[in-house]
N, C-alpha and C positions, 0 to 999 in steps of 0.2 A: 245797177246790182248792189246789195247791201255789203257794207265793208267786210263783214265776217266771212260771207260766201266768197268775196273778191280775194282775199287773203288765203281762203282755203284753196282756191283755184290757182293762185300764183305758187303756192306751196307744191300742190300737185303737179303742175306744169314743170316746175324745177326739178322735182324728184324723178319724174319719168324721162325728162330730157337729160339730165346729166348722168344719170346712171349708165355704166357700160353696156352697150349693144353694138349691133353692126354699124350703125351710123357712126358712133363715137370712135370706135376701133379703126374704121377706114380713114376717118379724119385725122386722127393720130397718125397714121400711116401716111397720109397725104401731106400733113404738115412738115413731117420729117424729110420727106421726100422731095417735095416742091416747094415748101415754104409757105408763110401764111398768105401772101396776096395772091399766089397762083391757086390757092385752094378757096378762094372767096366764093366763086360760083358753086362750089360743092357746099360751102356753108349756107349761103342764100338757098339753093336749090332744095335742101333738107328741109328748110322752113317753109318753103313755097308748097312743096310736096305735101306737108303735114296740114297746111292750110286747106288744100284741096281736099284732103281726106276728111277733114273736120267738116267742111261744108256740104260733103257728099253724106255724112252722117247726120247732119242737121236736116237734110233733105229726105231722110228716111232711109238710106241705104242699110243702115244697120239692122233693120227689120229683116232684110233677107237673109241675114247669116243666123237669126233666130228661126225663121221658117224654114230653111234650107242648111241644117249643120253641115251637110257634106261640102259646101263652099269653103267651110274653114279648114277641111281636110285638104282640100285643092290648094287653097292658099298655102298651107304649111308646107305641103309636099313641093309645090313649086318654090316657093321661098328658100326652103332647105337646099334644093339643088342648085340654085343660083347662088346661094351663100357659099357652098362647097365649091363651086367654079371660080368665085373670087377669092377664096381662101388658097386655092391652087395657084393663081395668077401672081397673088402677092407672095406666097412662099417660094416661087420659083424666080421672081424678079432679081436682077442683080443691082449693083451700085447704080446710082442715077447717072453718074458720068459714063458708065458702061453701057447704058441704054438711051443715051441722048437721042440717037436717031432711029430708036426702034419704033415700029408701028403697033406693037403689043399695047393693048389698052390698060394694061396693069402698070405701064410707067409713063402713062399720061395723066394730067390732073381732070378728074371728071368736071364736065360742063354742067351749067344748069340744069337742061333738060334732062341730062342722066341722072343727076341726084333726085329731080323731082319723079321721074318715072321709079326710080328704084323704092321708093317709099311704098309703092303699090304692090311690091315683091316682099315687103318688110312686114311680117305678122306682128312684131312689137308696134309698129305705127299704127297699124289697124287697130289692135287693143286700146292703145292710148286714146286714138280718136272716138272709139266707141264709148270709152269710160268717161271721157271728158264732156262729150255731148250727153251723156246719160246722167252724169252727176251733177253738173253745173249750168245746166239751162233751166229756165223758168217755165212754168206753164201759161197758157192764155196770152193776152196780150203784150207779155214782156219776153215771149220766147226770142223773137229775133234779136231784140237788144241785147239779151244775155248771150246769145250766139255769137253777136259781134265781139263781146268782151272776151270770149274764149278764144276767139281767132286772134284777137290782137295779143292777149297775153301769151298764147303758145308762140306766136311769130316772135315776139320780142324776147322771151325766155330762150326759144330755140336758137335765135342768133347768138344770144351770150353764151350760152352752154356749147355749142359747136364752136365758136370762136376759141372758148378756153381749150377745149381737146385739140383743136388744130394748133394752138400756141404751145401746148404741151409736146406735141410732135415736133414743133420747130426746136423745141429746147433739146429734145431728144437727138434730132438730126445734128445738132452741132457736136456731139460727142461721137457721131458714126463717122470715123475718118478713114477707114479702109474697107476694102471690098468685103473682108471677112466679117466684120462688124456688121455691115450691111446684110450679109448673109444670116448671121444670127438674128438680126432684127426683122427681118422678113420672115423668118421661120416662126418667130414669136408672134408676130401679127397674123400671120396666115392661121397658126394653130388657134389663136383667140376668135378670129373670124369663124372658124370651123366650130369652135366650142358654142357659138351662137346657137347653133342648130339644135344642140341639146337644150338650151334654154326655151327655144321655140316649143319643143315638144314636151316640156315639164312645166311650163308656167301656167 
């Protein structure tokens, strides 16, 4: 891959991965509640899920969205519903010490497979994958080598930006020392998660 195209790819990956969205908001919440190391599976799972989606796009799945636009509507409706469900779980969660023995999924760090599967419910991840493969792969014999570059860049950049958001959450968590502070924080994170639904429908 030429240097100019590679630099453009890195810039695109950084901008799309670092900007606020469902993944980064939930990573911030996870970092604050569980700490960085307990959020590692969540961090790696996001990049892993994105790589799976990029590969699917490279294999031609993106053409299905162009051929059947109704699939985009189904994805948006399903993703919106799931995000609202997650927003409710986050909003109603208590302080970490109050929920240490709870079986509620909102008070447990996400495991690798959960973060991977969530990407398939995240319209932003679909859009990122489709745009990346459509814009930064080469035609002809260099197609698959350029696909590999896209996969590597997004995996590394995704790990970096996800770690940054989780660490930001860790810093915030150090200031949340009372149940009331956690209540306000959870409401803010839940509201931001729900607000992602608006971005999904107007992007």
